[in-house]
C-alpha positions in Angstrom: 97.8 159.9 118.2 99.5 156.6 119.0 97.6 154.7 121.7 98.6 151.2 122.9 96.7 148.5 124.8 98.9 146.0 126.7 97.1 142.8 127.8 99.1 141.3 130.6 98.4 137.9 132.5 99.1 139.4 135.9 97.6 141.8 138.5 98.7 145.1 140.0 99.0 143.4 143.4 101.1 140.7 141.9 103.4 143.1 140.2 103.7 145.1 143.4 104.6 142.0 145.4 107.4 141.4 142.9 108.6 145.0 143.2 108.1 145.7 139.5 105.1 148.0 139.3 107.4 150.7 137.9 107.8 148.6 134.8 104.2 149.6 133.8 105.5 153.2 133.4 108.1 152.1 130.9 105.6 150.9 128.4 105.2 154.3 126.7 108.7 153.8 125.4 110.0 157.1 126.6 107.1 159.1 125.1 106.5 157.2 121.9 103.0 156.3 122.9 100.6 159.1 123.8 98.5 156.8 125.9 99.0 153.3 127.3 96.2 151.2 128.8 97.3 148.1 130.6 94.7 145.5 130.9 94.8 142.7 133.5 92.0 140.4 132.5 92.3 137.6 135.0 92.0 139.3 138.4 89.7 138.7 141.4 88.1 142.2 141.3 87.4 145.0 138.9 89.2 148.3 139.4 90.9 151.2 137.6 94.3 152.5 138.6 95.3 155.9 137.2 99.1 155.9 137.3 99.7 159.1 135.3 98.2 161.1 132.5 99.6 158.5 130.1 99.2 155.2 132.0 96.0 153.6 133.2 95.6 150.1 134.5 92.2 148.4 134.1 91.6 145.1 135.9 88.8 142.7 135.2 87.5 139.6 137.1 88.6 136.2 135.8 85.0 134.9 135.8 83.4 137.9 134.1 81.2 136.5 131.3 81.3 139.8 129.4 85.1 140.2 129.6 85.7 140.6 125.8 82.9 143.1 125.2 84.1 145.2 128.1 87.7 145.2 126.9 86.4 146.1 123.4 84.5 149.1 124.7 87.5 150.2 126.6 89.7 150.0 123.5 87.2 152.0 121.4 86.8 154.6 124.1 90.6 155.0 124.4 91.1 155.1 120.6 93.6 152.2 120.7 95.8 152.0 117.6 97.8 148.9 118.5 97.7 146.0 120.9 100.5 144.1 122.7 99.8 140.7 124.3 102.3 139.6 126.9 102.0 135.9 126.2 100.7 133.7 123.4 98.3 131.4 125.2 96.1 133.5 127.5 96.3 137.1 126.4 97.3 136.4 122.8 93.8 135.0 121.8 92.2 138.2 123.3 94.6 140.4 121.3 93.8 138.5 118.1 90.0 138.8 118.5 90.3 142.5 119.5 92.6 143.2 116.5 90.0 141.7 114.1 87.2 143.7 115.6 89.1 147.0 115.9 91.1 146.5 112.7 94.3 147.5 114.4 97.6 145.4 114.5 98.7 143.3 117.4 102.0 142.0 118.6 102.9 139.2 121.0 105.8 139.4 123.5 107.5 136.1 124.2 109.7 136.1 127.3 109.2 132.7 128.9 111.3 129.6 128.3 108.6 127.6 126.4 111.3 125.3 125.1 112.2 124.2 128.6 108.5 123.9 129.5 107.9 121.7 126.5 111.0 119.6 127.3 109.6 118.8 130.7 106.3 117.7 129.1 104.3 120.5 130.8 101.5 122.4 129.1 99.9 125.8 129.3 96.4 124.9 128.4 96.4 121.3 129.7 96.6 119.6 126.3 99.7 119.6 124.2 97.8 119.8 121.0 95.7 122.7 122.2 98.9 124.5 123.2 100.2 124.1 119.7 97.0 125.1 118.0 96.5 128.3 120.0 100.0 129.4 119.8 100.3 128.8 116.1 97.1 130.7 115.3 98.0 133.6 117.5 101.6 133.9 116.3 100.9 133.4 112.6 98.4 136.3 112.6 100.4 138.7 114.7 101.9 141.7 112.9 105.1 140.8 114.6 106.2 138.6 117.5 108.8 140.2 119.8 111.2 137.7 121.2 112.8 138.9 124.5 115.8 136.6 123.6 117.1 134.8 120.6 115.8 131.6 122.1 112.3 133.0 122.4 112.4 134.4 118.9 113.5 131.1 117.5 110.6 129.4 119.3 108.2 131.8 117.8 109.6 131.2 114.3 109.2 127.4 114.7 105.6 127.9 115.8 104.8 129.7 112.6 105.2 133.4 113.5 105.1 135.2 110.2 107.3 138.0 111.4 109.7 138.2 114.4 112.0 140.8 116.0 114.5 140.5 118.8 113.3 143.0 121.3 115.1 142.6 124.6 112.9 143.2 127.6 113.4 146.4 129.6 111.9 146.5 133.1 115.3 146.6 134.9 115.1 149.2 137.7 117.3 152.3 137.6 119.1 151.2 140.7 120.7 148.3 138.9 122.3 150.6 136.3 124.2 152.6 138.9 127.9 151.6 138.7 128.8 149.2 141.5 131.5 151.6 142.6 128.9 154.2 143.3 126.4 152.0 145.1 126.1 152.1 148.9 128.0 149.1 150.4 126.8 148.2 153.8 129.5 145.6 154.5 132.9 144.7 153.0 133.0 141.4 151.2 134.6 138.5 153.1 136.2 137.5 149.9 134.0 134.5 149.4 130.3 135.6 149.2 128.4 133.4 146.8 124.9 134.6 145.7 121.9 132.7 144.4 119.0 135.0 143.6 115.6 134.0 142.1 112.5 132.1 142.5 112.9 128.9 144.6 110.9 126.7 142.4 111.9 123.4 140.7 111.8 125.1 137.3 114.8 127.3 138.4 116.9 124.3 139.7 117.9 126.1 143.0 119.0 122.9 144.6 121.7 122.5 142.0 123.3 125.7 143.3 123.1 124.5 146.9 124.7 121.2 145.9 127.4 123.2 144.1 128.0 125.3 147.2 128.6 122.2 149.4 131.5 121.4 147.0 132.7 125.0 147.0 133.0 124.9 150.8 135.4 122.0 150.7 137.9 124.0 148.6 137.1 127.4 149.9 136.1 127.0 153.6 135.4 130.7 154.3 132.7 130.8 151.6 129.2 132.2 152.5 126.1 131.5 150.4 123.3 134.1 150.3 120.0 132.7 148.9 117.6 135.5 148.0 114.1 134.6 147.0 110.8 132.8 147.8 109.0 129.9 146.3 107.5 126.5 146.8 110.8 124.9 147.6 112.0 127.5 150.2 110.9 125.6 153.4 112.3 122.3 152.2 115.6 123.8 151.2 115.9 125.7 154.5 115.3 122.5 156.4 117.6 120.4 154.2 120.5 122.9 154.1 120.6 124.0 157.7 124.1 125.3 157.6 125.5 128.5 159.3 127.3 129.3 156.1 124.1 129.5 154.2 121.7 132.4 154.8 118.2 132.4 153.3 116.8 135.9 152.7 113.3 136.7 151.7 112.5 138.2 148.3 113.9 141.7 148.2 111.3 144.1 146.9 113.3 147.3 146.8 115.6 147.4 143.8 118.2 149.6 145.5 118.7 147.1 148.3 118.9 144.2 145.8 121.4 146.2 143.8 123.5 146.6 147.0 123.4 142.9 147.9 124.6 142.0 144.4 127.4 144.6 144.5 128.6 143.0 147.8 128.8 139.5 146.3 131.9 137.8 144.8 130.3 135.2 142.6 126.8 134.4 141.5 125.4 131.0 140.7 122.7 131.0 138.0 121.1 127.6 137.2 118.3 129.4 135.2 117.9 133.1 135.2 115.8 135.8 133.7 116.0 139.5 134.6 118.1 138.6 137.6 120.9 137.5 135.3 120.9 141.0 133.7 120.9 142.6 137.2 123.8 140.5 138.3 125.8 141.4 135.2 125.1 145.1 135.8 126.5 144.6 139.3 129.8 143.3 137.8 129.3 140.1 139.7 131.3 137.2 138.1 128.6 134.8 136.9 128.7 131.0 136.7 125.6 129.9 134.7 124.3 126.7 133.1 124.7 126.6 129.4 120.9 126.5 128.8 118.1 128.7 127.5 119.2 132.3 126.7 122.2 132.4 129.0 124.8 132.3 126.3 123.3 135.5 124.8 124.6 137.4 127.8 127.3 135.2 129.3 129.7 135.0 126.4 133.1 136.3 125.3 134.5 136.6 128.8 131.3 138.0 130.4 131.0 135.0 132.7 131.5 131.3 132.8 129.1 128.7 131.2 129.1 125.1 132.4 127.1 122.1 131.1 123.4 122.0 132.0 122.7 120.4 135.4 126.5 119.8 136.1 126.7 121.3 139.5 130.2 119.9 140.0 131.4 122.0 137.1 129.5 124.9 138.5 131.3 124.5 141.8 134.8 124.2 140.1 134.2 127.4 138.1 133.0 129.3 141.2 136.1 128.3 143.1 138.4 129.3 140.3 136.8 132.8 140.3 137.0 133.1 144.1 140.7 132.3 143.9 141.5 134.4 140.9 140.5 137.9 141.9 142.0 139.8 139.0 140.4 137.6 136.4 137.1 137.8 138.3 137.1 141.6 138.1 137.7 141.5 134.4 134.8 139.1 133.9 132.5 141.2 136.0 133.4 144.4 134.0 132.8 142.6 130.7 129.5 141.3 132.0 128.3 144.9 132.8 129.5 146.1 129.4 127.5 143.4 127.7 124.4 144.0 129.8 124.4 147.7 129.1 124.8 147.2 125.4 121.8 144.8 125.3 119.4 145.9 128.1 119.8 149.6 128.8 116.4 151.2 128.8 117.2 153.7 126.1 118.5 151.0 123.8 115.5 148.7 124.4 112.9 151.4 124.1 114.3 153.0 120.9 114.5 149.6 119.2 110.9 148.7 120.1 109.7 152.1 118.9 111.3 151.5 115.5 109.6 148.2 115.3 106.2 149.8 116.0 106.9 152.5 113.4 107.1 149.7 110.8 104.0 148.0 112.1 101.9 151.1 112.2 103.1 152.2 108.7 102.1 148.8 107.3 98.7 148.9 108.9 97.9 152.4 107.6 98.3 151.4 104.0 
């Protein structure tokens, strides 16, 4: 039997607050794994959550001195045959040690933009040298490193991963795959709805989009900006951009509502996007994004418009051109959905990851 342990640096409550608890149920890859145990090792309390006959979530306290022995006992009891760490710095070392003790392979999933983090001089473990040491040890000994994007895979290769695979992240809710024409539309577009969706933190550069919108308004006076998300900058941004044509909405937890909001929008501004970029493409919203990180892997060949990084004036110009050129905007939106479906549909993602694990498990059984 195939049994997977996923070690994730999050909590059930945290995933629920983000509206992504359902992603846990996708980790069996459509029935590939007979059992999936998700471990959250850095929580504030211990608990077990039985989600189905296949999926169990085990949470441990951050300060538990016997954390490793407890996870080891759990892995032995469940008969784990492979381990998947969801980051290289915090859960990766746990996966490495468990792999050695259990003699089963482990993989590391890389989704975050570590290149951008490093460029800003930030660290994960407080010391740059410690970051490099831990990541290189963890990645070099992994059976394979899954890069959620080409950028992430390249970062892993530069940090001495012995084997890498491009494994796009799933986790996109079913509601976003519904064709926009079949989604419930609560209000007709005013022809100038601009959307910014994502975390309102400095790492996402949300103020660039707000600065761009100020320029959009000069050329397209009827434009309306919807800002959807929460974060450390939210209060300051609301105070600074107190404008009746800018509406701040809280994080939308329900995927069907978020899918509806996206389908009602005319242009999306994406300074830095993750899964929201995929969701916007699936909604056929014409996207204007900075040419940074992994954006060009989705926004290319007419599937959106890329502008130079941090050039919010170019972002504004591109958005105005899309608002004024309706036919072209529709073509761009349709191409974006086509590209997103080819890269991120759950069936495509799961089948590819399952094939990767077939190779890993075959090697480990020799």
